[in-house]
C-alpha positions in Angstrom: 131.4 64.0 109.6 129.3 66.9 109.2 131.5 68.5 107.4 132.5 66.2 105.0 128.7 65.9 104.5 127.8 69.3 103.7 131.0 69.7 101.3 130.0 66.4 99.3 126.5 67.6 98.8 127.6 71.2 98.0 129.4 69.0 95.2 126.7 67.2 94.4 124.6 70.1 94.0 127.5 72.1 91.8 127.2 69.1 89.6 123.3 68.5 89.4 123.5 73.0 88.0 125.8 71.3 85.2 123.5 68.4 84.5 120.2 71.3 84.6 121.8 73.6 82.4 123.2 70.5 80.1 119.6 69.1 80.0 117.9 72.7 79.3 120.5 73.8 76.1 120.2 70.0 74.8 116.7 70.1 75.3 116.3 73.5 73.4 118.7 73.2 70.3 117.6 69.6 69.8 114.2 69.6 70.4 114.3 66.7 72.6 111.4 67.0 74.9 112.1 64.2 77.1 115.4 66.4 78.1 113.4 69.3 79.0 111.1 67.2 81.0 114.1 66.3 83.3 115.2 69.9 84.1 112.6 70.2 86.9 113.2 67.0 88.8 116.8 68.1 88.9 116.2 71.4 89.9 114.0 70.4 92.5 117.1 67.6 94.1 120.1 70.8 93.4 118.0 73.0 96.0 117.3 70.2 98.8 120.8 69.8 98.7 122.0 73.0 98.8 119.6 73.8 102.0 121.3 70.5 103.6 124.9 71.9 102.8 123.4 75.0 104.5 122.1 73.5 107.4 125.5 71.5 108.0 127.2 74.8 108.6 124.3 76.1 111.0 125.2 72.7 112.7 128.8 73.0 113.2 128.5 76.7 114.2 125.4 75.7 116.4 128.1 73.2 118.2 131.3 75.1 118.1 133.4 72.9 116.4 136.6 74.0 115.9 138.3 72.1 114.1 136.1 74.1 111.1 138.2 77.2 110.5 135.1 79.2 109.7 133.9 78.6 112.7 137.2 78.8 114.4 137.3 82.1 112.8 134.2 83.5 113.5 132.5 81.8 116.4 133.5 81.1 120.5 132.1 78.5 122.8 130.7 81.2 125.2 129.2 83.0 122.6 124.8 82.7 123.2 123.4 80.2 121.0 121.5 83.2 119.0 124.7 84.7 117.6 126.6 81.2 117.0 123.4 80.4 115.1 123.5 83.9 113.1 126.7 84.0 113.0 126.9 81.2 110.5 126.1 84.1 107.9 128.1 86.8 109.6 131.0 85.8 107.4 132.1 85.5 103.9 132.1 81.8 103.4 128.7 81.6 105.2 127.1 84.8 103.7 127.7 83.1 100.7 126.3 79.6 101.2 123.4 81.3 102.1 123.1 83.4 99.1 123.6 80.0 96.9 121.0 78.1 99.1 118.7 80.7 98.9 119.6 81.0 94.9 119.1 76.9 94.4 115.7 77.1 96.6 114.2 79.3 94.4 114.9 77.4 91.3 113.6 74.1 92.8 110.7 76.7 93.6 109.9 77.2 90.2 110.5 73.9 88.7 107.8 73.1 91.4 105.1 75.6 91.2 105.2 77.4 87.9 102.6 75.9 85.4 101.9 79.7 83.5 104.5 79.7 80.8 105.1 77.8 77.8 107.7 74.4 78.4 110.5 75.6 76.5 110.2 79.0 78.3 110.3 78.0 81.5 113.4 75.1 80.9 115.1 78.0 79.4 114.5 79.6 82.4 115.5 77.0 84.6 118.7 76.5 82.6 119.5 80.0 82.8 119.4 79.6 87.1 121.3 77.0 86.4 124.0 79.2 85.3 124.0 81.6 87.8 124.2 78.8 90.2 127.5 77.2 88.4 128.9 80.5 89.1 128.7 80.8 92.8 129.3 76.8 93.4 132.8 77.1 91.8 133.2 80.2 94.0 132.2 78.5 96.7 134.4 75.7 96.3 137.6 76.7 94.2 137.3 80.0 96.6 135.4 80.4 100.0 134.9 76.9 101.2 132.9 77.0 104.2 133.7 73.3 105.1 137.6 73.6 105.2 139.0 71.9 108.5 141.5 72.8 110.9 144.5 70.5 111.9 144.9 70.9 114.4 141.8 72.6 116.1 141.9 75.4 118.4 140.6 75.3 121.8 138.8 78.3 121.3 137.7 80.5 118.2 138.2 83.9 117.6 134.7 85.4 117.9 132.5 87.4 116.2 132.7 90.6 115.5 130.9 92.4 118.5 128.9 95.1 115.7 127.2 92.1 114.8 126.3 90.3 117.9 122.7 91.6 117.2 119.3 90.0 116.9 119.3 92.0 113.8 122.1 89.6 112.2 119.3 87.3 112.7 117.3 89.2 110.4 118.8 91.2 108.5 121.1 89.9 105.7 118.5 86.5 105.2 116.0 88.8 104.0 118.9 91.1 101.6 119.4 87.7 100.2 115.9 86.3 99.6 115.6 89.6 98.0 118.7 89.9 95.6 117.7 85.8 95.4 114.3 87.0 93.9 115.8 89.3 91.1 117.9 86.3 89.9 114.5 84.7 89.3 113.4 87.5 87.3 116.2 87.7 85.4 116.4 84.2 84.5 112.4 84.8 83.6 114.0 87.3 81.1 116.8 85.1 79.5 114.5 82.9 78.8 111.9 84.6 76.7 114.6 86.4 74.7 115.9 82.8 74.4 112.5 81.5 73.5 111.0 84.9 71.6 108.2 84.9 74.2 108.2 87.8 75.9 104.3 88.6 76.6 101.6 89.0 79.1 102.1 85.2 80.3 106.1 85.8 81.0 105.3 89.1 83.6 102.1 86.7 85.0 105.0 84.5 85.4 107.5 86.5 86.7 105.6 89.6 88.9 105.2 87.3 91.9 108.7 87.0 92.2 109.9 90.7 91.8 107.4 91.4 94.3 108.8 88.7 96.5 111.6 90.2 96.1 111.0 93.9 96.7 109.3 92.6 99.5 112.0 91.5 101.2 114.8 94.0 99.9 112.1 96.7 101.8 112.2 94.5 105.2 115.7 94.0 104.3 116.7 97.6 104.3 114.2 99.1 106.6 115.5 96.8 109.4 119.1 97.2 108.7 118.5 100.9 109.1 116.8 100.7 112.1 120.0 98.0 113.4 122.1 100.6 112.3 120.5 103.5 114.1 120.2 102.1 117.5 123.9 99.6 117.3 126.5 102.0 116.0 125.4 104.7 118.6 126.0 108.1 115.9 122.1 108.3 116.1 121.6 108.5 112.6 119.7 106.1 110.4 121.0 106.3 106.9 124.8 107.8 105.5 124.8 106.8 102.1 127.8 104.9 102.8 129.1 102.4 99.8 127.3 99.3 101.5 124.0 101.0 102.2 123.9 101.9 98.5 124.5 98.0 97.6 121.3 97.7 98.9 119.3 100.5 97.9 120.4 100.4 94.2 118.3 97.0 93.9 115.8 98.1 95.7 115.6 101.3 93.0 116.0 98.9 90.3 113.3 96.5 91.5 110.7 99.1 92.4 111.1 100.2 88.5 110.7 96.6 86.9 107.7 96.2 89.5 105.7 98.6 87.7 107.3 97.7 84.5 106.1 94.1 84.7 102.6 95.3 85.9 102.0 97.2 83.3 103.0 94.6 80.6 100.8 91.8 82.8 97.9 93.9 82.9 98.0 96.2 79.8 100.4 94.2 77.8 103.0 97.1 77.1 106.5 97.9 77.4 108.0 94.5 76.8 111.5 95.3 76.3 111.3 97.8 78.5 110.9 95.3 81.4 112.8 92.7 80.0 115.9 95.6 80.6 114.9 96.4 83.6 114.6 92.3 84.9 118.7 92.6 83.7 119.5 95.6 85.1 117.6 94.8 88.4 119.9 91.6 88.8 123.1 93.5 87.7 122.6 95.7 90.9 122.0 93.0 93.1 125.5 92.0 91.9 127.2 94.8 91.8 125.9 95.1 95.8 127.5 91.4 96.2 130.6 92.4 94.7 131.3 95.9 96.5 130.1 94.0 99.6 131.9 90.5 99.4 135.0 91.2 97.4 137.0 93.5 100.3 137.2 96.7 98.4 135.2 98.6 101.4 136.0 98.8 104.3 133.2 98.0 106.3 131.4 95.8 109.1 129.7 94.4 106.0 132.4 93.4 103.9 134.3 89.8 104.9 136.6 89.4 102.1 140.1 90.7 102.5 141.3 88.5 99.8 141.6 90.2 96.2 141.3 87.1 94.3 137.7 87.0 95.4 136.8 90.6 94.6 138.3 89.5 90.8 136.6 86.0 90.9 133.0 87.9 91.5 134.0 90.3 89.1 134.7 88.2 86.3 131.1 86.6 87.2 129.1 89.8 87.3 131.3 90.6 83.9 130.0 86.8 82.4 126.9 87.0 83.8 125.5 90.4 83.1 127.3 91.0 79.8 126.2 88.0 78.6 122.5 89.0 79.2 123.1 92.3 77.7 124.4 91.1 74.7 121.7 88.6 74.5 119.3 91.3 74.9 121.2 93.4 72.1 121.1 90.2 69.9 117.3 90.0 70.3 115.2 92.4 71.2 114.8 92.5 67.8 112.2 90.3 67.5 110.5 91.8 70.8 106.8 92.9 69.4 106.1 96.5 70.9 102.5 95.6 72.6 100.0 97.7 73.3 100.1 101.4 73.4 99.4 104.1 75.6 99.2 108.4 75.6 101.7 110.2 77.8 98.8 111.1 80.1 97.6 107.8 81.3 98.7 105.5 84.6 101.2 104.0 82.2 102.4 107.3 81.0 102.9 108.2 85.1 104.3 104.5 85.5 107.4 105.5 83.1 107.9 108.9 84.5 108.5 107.4 87.2 110.4 104.3 86.0 112.9 107.2 84.4 113.0 109.2 88.1 113.9 106.0 89.3 116.8 104.8 86.9 117.7 108.2 87.0 118.1 108.1 91.2 120.0 104.9 90.2 122.7 106.2 87.7 123.1 108.9 90.7 123.4 106.5 93.5 126.3 104.0 91.2 127.8 107.0 90.5 128.9 108.5 93.1 129.3 104.6 94.9 131.3 103.8 92.2 133.4 106.9 91.5 135.6 106.9 94.6 136.6 103.5 94.6 137.6 104.2 90.4 139.5 107.2 92.2 141.5 105.5 94.2 142.4 102.4 92.0 143.8 104.5 89.2 145.3 107.3 91.7 145.7 105.7 94.6 144.2 109.0 96.1 141.1 108.5 98.7 137.8 110.7 98.1 134.9 110.6 100.3 131.5 111.0 98.1 129.0 111.6 101.3 125.3 113.4 101.4 125.9 116.3 100.3 126.1 115.0 96.9 123.5 112.4 97.2 121.0 114.9 99.1 121.2 117.4 96.3 121.5 115.3 93.3 119.1 112.6 94.2 116.8 114.7 96.5 114.8 116.6 93.8 114.9 113.6 91.9 112.9 111.8 94.7 110.6 114.8 95.4 109.6 114.6 92.0 109.0 111.0 92.2 106.8 111.4 94.8 104.8 113.8 93.4 104.0 112.1 90.3 103.4 108.6 92.7 100.5 110.4 94.2 98.8 111.4 90.9 99.7 107.8 88.7 96.6 105.3 90.6 94.3 108.5 89.7 94.9 107.9 86.5 92.8 105.8 83.9 94.8 103.1 81.8 95.7 103.8 78.1 94.3 107.6 77.8 92.7 110.1 80.5 92.1 113.8 80.0 92.8 116.6 82.0 89.7 117.8 83.2 88.4 114.6 85.0 91.8 114.3 86.5 91.8 117.5 87.8 88.6 117.1 89.5 89.5 113.9 91.2 93.1 115.1 92.3 91.5 118.9 93.9 91.3 117.3 97.5 94.5 115.8 96.8 96.4 119.8 96.0 94.1 120.9 98.6 95.4 118.9 101.1 99.0 119.9 100.0 97.9 124.0 100.3 96.8 123.7 103.1 99.3 121.5 105.0 101.9 123.9 103.3 100.7 127.1 104.7 100.7 124.8 108.5 103.7 123.9 108.6 105.2 127.6 107.1 103.2 128.9 110.1 104.4 126.8 112.9 107.7 125.6 111.5 108.8 129.3 110.1 112.4 128.7 110.0 112.4 125.0 107.8 114.8 124.4 105.2 113.6 123.8 101.6 113.6 120.1 101.6 111.7 119.1 105.2 109.2 121.6 104.1 108.9 120.0 100.9 109.2 116.4 102.2 106.6 117.3 104.8 103.7 119.2 102.7 104.5 116.3 100.1 103.8 113.7 102.6 100.3 114.8 103.3 99.5 115.3 99.8 100.7 111.5 98.9 98.8 109.9 102.1 95.5 111.8 100.9 96.1 110.9 97.0 97.5 107.3 98.2 93.8 107.0 99.7 92.1 108.4 96.5 91.3 104.9 94.4 89.4 103.7 97.5 87.1 106.5 97.3 83.7 105.7 96.1 84.5 102.3 95.3 82.9 98.9 97.5 85.3 98.2 99.8 84.3 94.9 100.6 84.3 94.1 96.6 87.7 96.2 96.2 90.8 93.4 94.8 93.2 92.9 97.5 96.0 93.9 95.5 94.4 97.5 95.0 94.8 97.7 98.5 98.4 96.5 98.6 99.0 99.4 96.4 97.1 101.7 98.4 98.9 100.9 101.7 102.4 100.5 99.8 102.1 104.2 98.7 100.9 105.3 102.5 103.7 104.2 103.7 105.9 106.0 100.9 104.0 108.8 102.8 104.5 107.8 106.2 108.6 107.4 105.5 108.6 110.7 103.9 107.3 112.8 106.6 109.6 110.5 109.5 112.4 111.8 107.3 111.7 115.5 106.5 110.6 115.5 110.8 114.3 113.8 111.9 116.1 116.0 109.7 113.7 119.6 110.4 113.5 119.2 114.0 116.3 117.0 115.7 117.8 118.6 118.5 121.4 117.2 120.1 123.4 117.7 122.7 126.9 116.8 123.6 128.1 117.4 127.7 130.8 116.4 129.7 128.1 115.8 132.6 129.0 115.3 136.4 127.0 112.7 138.7 123.9 114.6 139.6 124.1 117.2 137.0 121.1 117.8 134.6 120.9 118.4 131.2 118.1 119.4 128.6 117.6 118.2 125.0 113.8 119.2 123.5 111.5 118.7 126.0 113.4 116.5 128.0 115.1 117.3 131.5 118.2 113.8 131.6 120.0 113.5 135.0 122.8 111.6 134.7 122.7 109.5 138.7 126.1 106.9 138.4 127.8 104.8 136.0 128.6 101.2 137.5 130.4 98.3 136.1 128.4 96.0 135.1 129.1 91.8 133.3 126.9 90.3 130.0 127.7 86.8 128.8 130.7 87.3 126.3 131.5 91.6 127.5 132.0 93.5 130.3 130.2 97.1 130.3 129.9 100.1 132.2 126.4 101.7 132.4 125.0 105.1 133.1 121.4 105.4 134.9 119.8 108.2 133.5 116.9 109.5 135.1 114.5 111.4 132.6 111.4 113.7 133.1 109.4 115.2 130.2 107.7 117.9 131.6 105.4 117.7 134.9 105.2 113.7 133.7 106.5 110.9 135.7 110.5 110.1 135.8 111.9 107.2 133.8 115.0 105.7 133.3 117.5 104.7 130.6 121.0 103.5 130.7 123.6 103.3 128.2 126.4 101.5 128.2 129.8 101.1 127.0 130.8 97.9 126.3 134.2 96.2 125.5 133.9 92.3 124.0 137.6 90.4 125.1 137.2 88.4 121.5 137.8 89.8 119.4 138.6 93.1 121.5 136.3 95.9 120.5 135.0 98.5 122.4 130.8 99.3 121.4 128.5 101.7 122.3 124.9 100.4 123.3 122.5 103.4 123.1 119.5 103.6 125.3 116.0 104.4 123.3 113.0 105.8 124.7 110.5 105.7 122.3 107.2 107.7 123.2 104.5 108.7 120.7 105.8 111.7 119.0 109.2 109.9 118.4 112.3 108.8 120.4 114.9 110.0 123.0 118.2 108.9 122.2 121.1 108.4 125.0 124.7 107.4 124.2 127.4 107.2 127.0 130.7 107.9 126.2 134.4 108.6 128.2 135.1 110.0 131.0 137.3 112.9 131.6 140.3 112.9 134.0 137.9 115.7 136.1 135.2 112.6 136.8 132.8 113.8 134.2 131.0 111.5 131.7 130.4 112.2 127.9 127.6 112.0 127.2 125.3 112.1 123.7 121.8 113.3 124.1 119.1 113.0 120.7 115.4 113.9 120.3 114.5 112.9 117.6 110.3 114.3 116.5 108.1 111.5 114.9 111.7 109.2 113.7 109.7 106.3 114.4 107.5 107.1 111.0 110.6 106.1 109.1 110.5 102.7 110.0 106.9 102.2 110.3 106.5 103.3 106.8 109.0 100.8 106.1 106.7 97.8 106.9 103.8 99.4 105.4 105.3 99.7 101.8 106.3 95.8 102.8 103.0 95.0 103.7 101.7 96.5 100.6 103.7 94.1 98.7 102.8 91.2 100.4 99.2 92.1 99.9 99.6 92.7 96.4 101.2 89.5 96.2 98.2 87.5 97.5 96.3 89.5 95.4 97.8 88.6 92.3 98.1 85.0 93.3 94.3 84.7 94.0 93.3 86.2 90.8 95.3 84.2 88.8 94.5 80.8 90.6 90.7 81.8 89.5 91.7 82.5 86.0 93.5 78.9 85.9 90.3 77.5 87.1 88.3 79.2 84.8 90.1 77.6 82.5 90.9 74.4 83.4 87.2 73.8 84.8 84.9 76.3 82.6 
């Protein structure tokens, strides 16, 4: 009865979403405030019911109930419990139920805790959120039911894709989904404000926490996904401009632009129409990402759906939601007042420039992602748009973006003058110049992009902490520390990317037992290859003895694994992290002469890439806490004087 209980909860949540939308529309159009007051409890109960449905699905996976089709197709009783648990969303139907559960739970949180908006605007927001939910409830119930029974039930399931049998599955998808759904809340706020003509600073202050939450989770999700692919796939790269990678990057770019824009609106009452547009664009990108990954048009470990009708359903939802929001924007944007103005040389001006560059990079990534799919749909020809296009088209804009990001926090609001600005920029510029000279002296053959990346990273690192100079650090607001740490994280990640690109060393050899190979500063000896067995796999495990100069030897054991259910071969890299980088080793196959393929990489400072991602997310979290504290203090003053 667990599956039936989950399905019943899902149907009830669907019915409450319809009721929530109906109450909101009737209350707004008929002026009946009593109906508006009923929207909050309906949203809360809807969120609880959807959470119950998702918990029921987790329960089915943990108990290996093979009478449920989704469990039989994506699980096995011999799997470790962690992969049964995370396998709940390691498939199409389960991942979409997670999407809907987070969507409904976020709507319930808005209904419970939001008190800053005008009541009519909040009800319009909740009605918009219900409208989004209705489409995805219908998608689950009529196209992708996760609780469908099998009769007769098989004795065992087919198992989870071995590439997904990793702790990363328990972390990466949920963080991305929280990010996607956070953007749905921002979208609903924008639609609600347009409906009630209430686009202003209060609207921005209500939206900002959700944008920050979304941005933090997207940052963590992308960072975790990058590292997961890096160590799991065995190819030694951390980013490949794959369409699925781009599907998560595009919402992050839009959310970053929206975060800056909503800050200007909340703080200085500017960029009203631009903020609303970015809220629509950001959620549009999350919908595009959902369509790409869940429609079956991509062949990827992430792309679970293969039924074209499902893709058509999601595409229809995308057209309805985004087309409707764009139409509403076009119809109501004339009612959005201009807001406060500012000079070009100002912090607002720098934020606008950053937003334009982010939008341009977003356009480049969107075109490079969708163009091959469009050509294949029209002509049947398969095209590949990879790193050469993205690096050449987006790379220069990204470097300009980083340079402007370094200047922005040092500018004054409203209006600034060049002479005082030059004084504030003197030290970062000096550090940048010294970094340029040092890099050219120590690495004369470095490429232009890695050179600029390293130099800008050091300059931005200095500029990012400049807002703290000559300030009382104990009285500095927490959100200022958040901005500083996030910008410092950008510099750290940029330094890691530049070092990985410029200084990586690779060795591909066929080695006999006892032979020693060299990569970077390391000597690697192949001591043996032996069979081993895991909980649901077998493997050949190499034993590598590694030394660095006169240092103490250490052992690495890369594996070539074989999973029986479903039959799949994977490479499990063995990685040694040291203070200045990582040694990355992969075992290949044996040849007829008894030699073993080994791929060895030395990647100096590569860990800075993910350390920077964590710092960026930490900065966003501190900003969120800081703004929430300030809002609470302002509310207390308003209520109690």
